[in-house]
C-alpha positions in Angstrom: 0.0 0.0 0.0 1.4 3.4 -1.0 1.7 6.3 1.4 -1.0 8.1 -0.6 -3.4 5.2 0.0 -2.6 5.0 3.7 -3.3 8.8 4.0 -6.6 8.3 2.2 -7.6 5.4 4.5 -6.6 7.5 7.5 -8.8 10.4 6.3 -11.7 8.0 5.7 -11.2 6.6 9.2 -11.2 10.2 10.7 -14.4 11.1 8.8 -16.0 8.0 10.1 -14.8 8.5 13.7 -16.1 12.1 13.6 -19.5 11.1 12.2 -19.7 8.2 14.7 -18.8 10.4 17.7 -21.3 13.1 16.5 -23.9 10.3 16.1 -23.4 9.0 19.6 -23.5 12.4 21.4 -26.2 14.2 19.4 -29.4 14.6 21.4 -32.1 13.9 18.7 -35.1 15.0 20.7 -33.6 18.4 21.4 -32.5 18.9 17.8 -36.0 18.0 16.6 -37.6 20.1 19.4 -39.2 17.0 20.9 -41.4 16.6 17.8 -41.2 14.3 14.8 -43.8 14.2 12.0 -44.5 12.4 8.7 -41.9 10.0 7.6 -39.5 10.6 10.5 -42.2 9.7 13.0 -43.3 6.6 11.1 -39.7 5.3 10.7 -38.8 6.1 14.3 -41.8 4.2 15.7 -41.6 1.4 13.1 -37.9 0.8 13.8 -38.5 0.7 17.5 -41.3 -1.7 17.0 -39.0 -4.1 15.1 -36.2 -3.6 17.6 -38.1 -4.1 20.8 -41.2 -6.1 19.8 -40.0 -7.9 16.7 -43.1 -7.0 14.7 -44.7 -4.4 12.4 -47.9 -3.9 14.5 -48.8 -0.5 15.9 -49.7 -1.0 19.6 -50.0 1.0 22.7 -46.5 -0.1 23.7 -45.1 1.6 20.5 -46.8 4.8 21.5 -45.5 4.6 25.1 -42.0 4.0 23.8 -42.4 7.0 21.5 -43.4 9.3 24.3 -40.5 8.2 26.3 -38.2 10.0 23.9 -40.4 12.7 22.4 -43.0 14.9 24.2 -45.3 15.4 21.2 -47.0 12.5 19.6 -46.1 11.1 16.2 -47.8 13.4 13.7 -48.7 12.2 10.2 -48.0 8.5 10.9 -49.3 6.1 8.2 -51.1 3.1 9.5 -53.1 0.3 7.8 -55.9 -1.7 9.4 -55.9 -5.4 8.8 -59.0 -7.6 8.6 -58.6 -8.6 12.2 -58.8 -4.9 13.2 -55.1 -4.7 14.1 -53.1 -1.7 13.0 -49.8 -2.0 11.1 -47.3 0.5 9.8 -48.1 1.4 6.2 -44.5 2.1 5.1 -41.7 0.1 3.7 -39.9 -1.7 6.5 -36.6 -2.6 4.9 -34.7 0.4 6.3 -36.2 -0.1 9.7 -35.2 -3.8 9.7 -31.5 -2.9 9.0 -31.5 0.0 11.5 -33.3 -1.9 14.3 -30.1 -3.6 15.8 -28.4 -0.2 16.0 -31.5 1.4 17.6 -31.7 -1.5 20.0 -28.1 -1.0 21.1 -27.7 2.8 20.9 -31.3 4.0 21.4 -32.5 6.9 19.2 -28.9 7.6 18.2 -28.8 4.2 16.6 -30.2 5.7 13.4 -27.2 8.0 13.1 -24.7 5.3 14.0 -26.2 3.2 11.2 -25.9 6.1 8.8 -22.3 6.6 9.9 -21.5 3.0 9.0 -23.2 3.4 5.7 -21.1 6.5 5.0 -18.0 4.5 5.8 -19.0 1.9 3.2 -19.7 4.6 0.6 -16.3 6.2 1.2 -14.5 2.9 0.9 -16.3 1.9 -2.2 -16.1 5.3 -3.9 -12.4 5.8 -3.3 -11.6 2.3 -4.5 -13.5 2.9 -7.7 -12.3 6.4 -8.3 -8.7 5.4 -7.6 -8.8 3.3 -10.7 -8.5 6.4 -12.8 -7.3 9.1 -10.4 -4.7 9.4 -7.7 -6.2 8.3 -4.3 -6.2 11.8 -2.7 -8.1 13.2 -5.8 -10.5 10.3 -5.7 -11.3 11.0 -2.0 -11.7 14.7 -2.7 -14.1 14.1 -5.6 -16.1 11.7 -3.5 -16.3 13.9 -0.4 -17.3 16.9 -2.6 -20.0 14.8 -4.2 -21.4 13.6 -0.8 -21.2 16.8 1.2 -22.1 19.3 -1.6 -25.2 17.3 -2.5 -28.3 16.6 -0.5 -26.8 13.3 0.5 -24.9 15.0 3.4 -28.2 16.2 4.8 -29.8 12.7 4.6 -27.3 11.5 7.1 -29.1 13.4 9.8 -32.6 12.4 8.9 -34.5 9.5 10.5 -35.7 8.2 7.2 -34.6 5.7 4.5 -33.1 8.4 2.2 -29.5 7.8 3.1 -30.1 4.0 3.2 -31.5 4.3 -0.4 -28.5 6.4 -1.4 -26.2 3.7 -0.1 -28.2 1.0 -1.8 -28.1 2.8 -5.2 -24.4 3.6 -4.7 -23.6 0.0 -3.9 -25.4 -1.4 -6.9 -23.7 1.1 -9.2 -20.3 0.5 -7.6 -20.6 -3.3 -8.0 -21.7 -3.0 -11.6 -19.2 -0.3 -12.8 -16.3 -1.6 -10.8 -16.6 -5.0 -12.5 -16.7 -3.3 -15.9 -13.8 -0.8 -15.1 -11.5 -3.6 -13.9 -11.7 -5.5 -17.2 
C-alpha cells in the first residue's frame, strides 16, 4: 500500500470517527424540538417496534415508547388496518429492519450510528472505484465533494430511509461499474 493510499484510508477513518462520535452524542429530541412528523415519525416508531417487539404492528407499547423520547406524539404517521382490526405501519420496513439492531443498542442515536456505518462503506467503495482512474487523494476529494455538496450529506441526519436508499443505489452502481472498469 502506497503512502497516498494510507493517507486516504486515514482520512476516511477520521471522517467515520467524527461522524460516529457526532452520532453518539447528538441529542435527537432536542434537535427536533421533541417533535417528529410524517416519515421521520413513522420510521422512528416502526424501527422501535421491530427492535423491541419484533413486529410491524402498531400497539400502545409503541406509543408509550415513542413518548419516552419525544414529548409530542407522532404526527402524520401512516397506518393500515388489517381484517382482524389490528393496526400495522403502512410504510416500507426494509430500512427499519436494517436500522433496528443499532436502535436496540444505541437508542435513538442508533439511526445516526447506522448512517455513519453506511457513510464509511460509501467512502471505501467510492475511493476504491475512483482510484482506478485518479490518484487516491483526488479520488477521495471528488467523493467527499459529491457527498457533502449534494443533499446526501443532509440525509445522514434524517431518521428516514433516504441515506439508506442512497447507499443501496451507490452499492449497486459500484458493483456494476467496478466490474466493468476492472476488465
